N, C-alpha and C positions, 0 to 999 in steps of 0.2 A: 643644232645645238642654240643656247640663249646666248647673244653678244655679252650680256652684261650678267653675273652672277655676285648674289648679295649674300651676306655670311653676318647672322645675327649674333646678339650678346647673350648675358645671362638673363634668369628669368624667363625663359622660354619655354620651360618643360612640360608646358600643358597645353602648348600651341603646336603647328605645324608648319611644313612648307608653304602649302597654299592659304592658311589663314595668314601668316606674315604676309604672303604676296598682296593681299587685300590691303594691306595698309603701306606697305614700300612702294607698290607698284605707282600709285597716284601720285605718292609724295616726291618721287624722283622724277616723275613726268612733270612735277611742278618746277622744281629744281632746274631742270633741262628747260623749261618755257622761260625761266627769269634770264637765263643764261644765254638765250637765243639759240641754244643747241638744237639739235635732231629730236623730232618728235618719237616719244617711245612707242613702239607698236608692241601688240601682243605676241608673246613669245620672247621678247629682246631681254625680259629679266628671268632670272632663275633664282630662287631661294637653295643653297645649300643648308639643310636644317641639321643640327645635331642634336638638339634641346632634350629629346627623349634620351638619350643616355644618361641625363641627370635625372631622369622622372622615378620617384621610388615606384618599386612594385605593386600593385594593388593587395589590399588585404578586404577580408570580409568587414563590411560596416565601416570602412575607413575611406576616406577621400582625400584629395590634395596632399599637401606638402606637409612633413613631419611638424609637429608642433615645438619647434624648435625656441630655446629660451638663452639666455646669457651664459648659463651654465654648460651649453652646447658648443661654445666658441672654443677651439681645442688652442693650447699653447703652441706657440710657435708661429708658423705660417699665418694663419686665420686671426691669432691675436695683434699680431704685427701690421696685418694690413689694414685690422680696423682702426689702429690707432694711427696710422697714416691716413686713413679717410678723415679723422677726426681733426688731425694737423691741418691738413687741406682744406677741409668746410670752415675753420677757425679763420685761416687765411683768407677765405673770399666771401665769408659771412659774418658782419659785425656782431651778429645776435648770438654767436657761438664761442664759448670762452675757450681757449687754448688749451691743451693737454699738459700736464706736468705742474709740478711747483706744487701750490695750494690747492689746485682742482683735483690731483690726484691723492692729497693727502686727507683730503675730506672724506673722501671715500674708500671703502674696504677691498673695492677690487675694481682697476682700471678698467675693465673688459664692461662691466656693467655701467659705469660711468660712462663710457664713450658710446654704449648702444642707447643710453637715454638722453645724451645731449644730441647726437644725431637723428634721433627720432622727432627732436623739436629743431632741426635746422631746418631751412630753406629749401635744402638741396634733398634729403631724405625724408622731408616730412610727411610723404605720402606713401612710404614705405612701412609696411608692418614690419615689428620684430623678428617675426619666424621669417619672413621673406628675405631681410637683410642679412640674418644670420647662415640662411641656403644660399644668398647669393656669394657669402664670403667663401663657403663651401665649394661652390662650383669652380670659383676661380684656383682654389687650392687643389681640389682634383682634378682640373686639366692639367695643370703645373706639374702635379706629383704623381698621379696615377697614370703609368705608362700605358696600361691597356686602353684605358678611355681616351687617353691623349691621340694615341695611334687611330682609334674609333672617328672620334670627331675630325681629326686632318683628313682621312680617308673620304669622309663625306664630302669635304671641300675640294680634294682632288678630282674626285670621281665627276661633280658638278661642271669642273673647267674643262669644254671641250675645245675643239679646233677651231669653232667660231667666237671664243669668248675672248674680247678686247679688254675688259673692264671687270675688275674685282671690287665691289664695294663692302665695305667690313666696319662694324660697329661695335666698341666695346671689347669684349674679352674675343669676339669673332675676328677682330685684328690681330690678335696672337696667333689664331688658327690659320687664318690667311697668309699671315707671313710666313710659318712654318711650312704650309702645302706649297707655296708658290718657291721655297726654297727649295722643294724637295721633287719638284717638276722640271724635268729636262725639256728643252724645245718646247715651252708652250707659247702660246700667241697673244698672252695678256701682254698690253701695252700700257697700262694703268692701273695701279692700285689705289684706292682711295680708301684711308681711314676714318672714322667718325669717334669722338670721344674715345680714344686708344687709350689705354694703360702701357703701351710698351716702352714709354720711357721711365717708369717706375722701376727703381733699382731691384726691389723683391721679383720684378717679371722679367726684365731684361736680363739677368743672371742666370735665369732658368730657360731661356729660350733654346732651341733644338733646332736648327745651329744657331750659334750666337751672333749677334749683329754685324760683328766684322766679315761676316761672310755672306751677307746679303748681295746677291747677285748684281742688282742695278739693271734688270732685263726691262724692268718696266719703270714706266715714269711714277713717282709716289709723291701723294699730298695727302697731307694730315690737315684734316679740318678740326677745330676744337673751338668750345666755348670757353671763355675766361673763368666762369663759374663753375665747370666740370670738374666736380671734384675727382672722378675717377682718372680722368685725365691730368693727374697731379704735375707732371712734367710735359710741357706742351712743344717743346722745341725736340723734334725728335732725331734732327740733324747732329744732335751731340753725341749719338749712340752710331747711327746709321750713314752719317756721310752727309755732305752739304746738297747730295743730289735730294733730300727730302725736302718738299715745299710745305711752308705751315702759313695755313688761312685761318684767320681768328672769325667768329661769326658769333651771333648774339641770340641763343634760342629762350632769351627771358627766364621764366621761374622754374621751367622743365629744361635745364641745361643739359641732360644726357639723352633728350628723349631722341630716339633713332630718326623718327618722323621729322621732327624741327630740322635735325642736320639734313636730311633729304631734301627738303624744300629750300634749304638754303641756295642761292647764287653760286656759290663758290662752290657748293659740291657740283652744282649741274655743271659748270666752267670745267670741273676737273674729270667729268665724266664724258663731257662732249669731247675733250680734247683727246681721251683716251678711243673714242669712236671713230674721231675724223680720220 
């Protein structure tokens, strides 16, 4: 079994474990090199893949994701999360106007305004409208669809074997990994490394199963975050999960949330090396 298990984030529904491994393996190897850690050998890293659970079923003469528009953003969780992303984008990007006040008064619909603003922001500039809406729906479905949630968590639990010492989880994958580790009794994982995690957002932390107060602390936890990562709006996870969570700040440039950039960081390599030692 692999010594390291990787858990991906949203937007990977058209990929697979082997496809992701091609990106994650060399990136993590570089991070370990910078940290002076052990060499990553073939078979050390395994991807726990759950993206296909979000992939829409095929239809005749139709490919790709549904053609989502602003009208497809549902009231409640999806619209609230979208506005939180907007508020955080405004905080870290001087070119993004903050929500509320005159901004909303000039628009008939806050959701339409938020999508338009975010698509012109530094963080979401490369994301298409339908992909942005699809990402919102993936987060909502994981947290509110019990059947899908259980299936995704099972993928991670099955990937963690007796030889697994480190779990590296990106974005929504950090939520899945957290819940999987809480559910696994007697696992040998020594280190959880989360990258660009939304686990500090109130909309997420309030819906965790189990909640943050039950984190067993059986593994060390390092949360690696870029200051410009809009998805990781609350960077200090120790506020919810206790002082055992160590926070490390990195600089990923214009692609703050990119998984491979997080993996190549020395700080990530150090956290993984500590778990392998």
